[in-house]
N, C-alpha and C positions, 0 to 999 in steps of 0.2 A: 559617603558624605564628605569625609576629609579630602578625598581625591577630587571631588567636584569643586570644593571650595578652593583648593590650590589651583585647579585649572582656571577657575574664574579670575583669581588674582593674577595669574600669568597672562591671561588674555587681556585683562585690564591694563597691565603694565605695558604690554606690547602696543596696545591701541593708543595709550597715552603718549608713549615715545614717538609713535608715528605721527600723531597730531602735532606734537611739539616740533618735530623735525620739519614738517610741512609749513607750519605757521611761521616759523622764524628762519626759514631758508637754511635748515641744518645748522643753526647756531645753538649754543648752550641754552638751557632752560632759563627764562627770565621772568621775574615777577612783574617787572616794569619794562616795557619795550625800550631798548637802549637808544641813545642818540649816536651821532657819528664819532664821538670821543672814544668809544670803546674799540674802535679800529679792528673790526672783524676781518678786514681784508689786508692787514698789515702785520709785520713783525717789529716789535719795539723792545728796547732794553730797559731794565729797571734794576735798582739796587735796594736790597733789604738789609737793614741793620737791626739786630735783636739781642735781647738778654734772655738767657735760658737758665732754668733751674738745673744745677749740676747734680743735686741729690746726694752728694758726698760731703763729708766733713760734719762738724757740730756747730759750736758757737761761731767759729770763723768760717762757716760754710760759704764758699765762694760761688759766684755765678759764672756761667759760660757767656762769653761775649764774642760776637762775630758778625760777619756780613755774608751776603749771598748775592752774587751778580748773575743775572739771568736774562733770557730772551722770552718774551711773551709772544706766542705764535697764534695769530688769528683770534686773540682774546679767548682762546679755548684751552690752550696748554702752555706750560712754562717749563723750560729746562734751565737749570742754573748750576753754578759752582760756588761753594762757600768755604770759609775758613773760620774755625772757632777755637778758643783757648780759655782756660780758667783765668780769672782775674788775679788769683794768688793761690798758694798751696792750700790744699784741703787737709785739715788736721783732725784726727779722730782717735780716741783711745780704743784699742782693740785687744782681744785675747787670742793667743796663738798656742797651738799644741807644740810639742817638742820638735815635730817635723816641719814646722812653719805654716801649717794649715790653719786658716782662721776658724774660730769657734763662734757659733751662732749665739745670739742673745735673745732672750724673751723678757720683755718689760725691763730691759736694762740689766738683766741677770744672765750670766753665762750658763749654758746648759751643762757644761762640764767644767771642772776646775782647770784654768789655763796654766801652762808652764811659763809662758812669757806674757808680760803685760806692758807692751810698748805703746807709744803714740805712732800712728801711721800717717805719713805725709805723702800726698799724691799731687802730682802736677801732670797735665797732659794737654795736647793740642791735636787737631785733626782737620783735614780737608774733606769735603764731601760733594757728591753729585746729587742733585735734587730734581725730581719731576713732580709736577702738579697738574691736575685736571680740574677745570672750573665747572662746577655743577650749577651754580647760580651766579649770574653776571648781569649787573645793570649799572646805571650811573650813580647809584647810592651806596651799594655794598657788593661784596663778592664772597663766595664760599668755595673753598678748594680743599683738596686732599693731597698734601705733599708726602712723597716717599723719598727718604734720604738714605744713602749708603756712603759711608766714609772710610777713611784710612788715616791712622795717626800714630803717635808715639807717646808713651807715658813713662814716668819715673816714680818709683816708690821707695821711701826711706822708712826704716823702723828705728825710732829713737826713744830714749827714756823721757819721762815727763820733764826732767830738768835739762833736756836738749843735749845730753851727752851721747856719744856714739852708740853705746850698747843699751838695748832695752832692758827693762827690769825683769829679773827672774823671780817667779813666785816662790816665796819661802815655804809655802804650804805644799808645793809639789814634791813628789818623791825624790829621794837622793839620786836615783838613777836618771830621772827626767831632768833634774837640775844639772847634772854633769853633762848630759847630752846637749842641753840648751846652751851651756857654757861653751861647748865646742862649736855649736851652730852659729852663735852670734860673733865668734871671732872670724867668721868668713865674710869678707867685704862684699861678696856677691849676694849674701843674704841681707845685709844691712842696707844696701843701696842697689836696687835692681831696676832695669829698664827694658822695655819691649815694645812691640807694635801691637795695635788692636784695631778692630773693625766695629764702629758703631752703626746701628741700623735703626731707623724709626719710621713710623707711619702715623700721621696725625690729621687733624682737621683745623683749618684756618679760616677765621672770619675777619674780613677787612672792611672798615668803614671809611667811605670816601668823603671826608670832611673838607678836603681841599683838592684842587685840580692836580697838584703835584705830590702831595703828602698824604699817605693813608695809614693811620694807626691800625694795628691788628693784634689779635689774640690767637694763640695756638695751643693745642693740647693733643695728646696721643699716647702711644706706647713705644718704648725703645728698649733695646738690649745691646750688649756689647760682646763681641767674640774675642777670645784670647786675652782676657784681662781678669784673671781670677782674684787678684788682690782687691779690686773694687767693684766687681760685677754685681755683687749682692746689693750694693748701695745704688749703683747706676741703673740697673735693670728695673723696669716698671713704668708706671704712668708718669708723664711729665707735662709741664706747662711752660709757656714763655709768652713774651709780649714784645712789641717793637714797632718800627716805622718802616714803611715801604716808600721809596722815592722814585718818581718818574724822571729819571735823569735825562731822557730824551726831551721830555716836555720842559724841564727846567733849563736845559741848554738852549732850546729853541726860543724860550721866553727871554733868557738873558741876552741872546744874540739880537733879538728884536729890540730889547730895551736899550742896549748900548749902541746898537747900529743906527739909532735915530739921532745920535749926537754928531 
């Protein structure tokens, strides 16, 4: 019974895709048949500016701000390059064991007694390559699934709450651990570290075409970071962002026509 049901679903999907391909001349699925503005036979540039939830930090939690310049290919696919950075340092109180490993929290309580109790400051930036496929495309809205793979650099500092160079040593820790921690925090490489990392994300984007050249959008999905143990626990997971996509080709053409009449 289950096999027959799955076979029926598979047959239905194949048939539906075949009908959609023939009906719209192998164009993406459309709820409303598009007009010529969608440029199914052209390649056009666009620029996206957006604000992303960084997921790291506490009260001063910053956002990621950036842009993505891309080419929309036959209104079906988009390939782009972007650059993103934190608006300011992300500051968060953390607990560290004597070897510098972070301690997990549950409802704001450390699972084990930390040896060090510093504030962690993080700042990073990265560039990425993005690919999107448009599943729904018409003159009123779009639906796409962007895949992004990036490469960037980050810096982490561990400071005491009063912003001095050395983080606080927990007086409740054992004497042995306190002595080890004292040696650890005298090492500049521990107090201020930097490295490279790779962010990867897959999401879904919904764009609303309120104007010919300007399209507000909302985006959400899942992301994770490679080679950044200092903040991966905060960065990894579901994310959301919002922004504006600009049709720079259309704006340029409109501006040229407007000033060309003078």
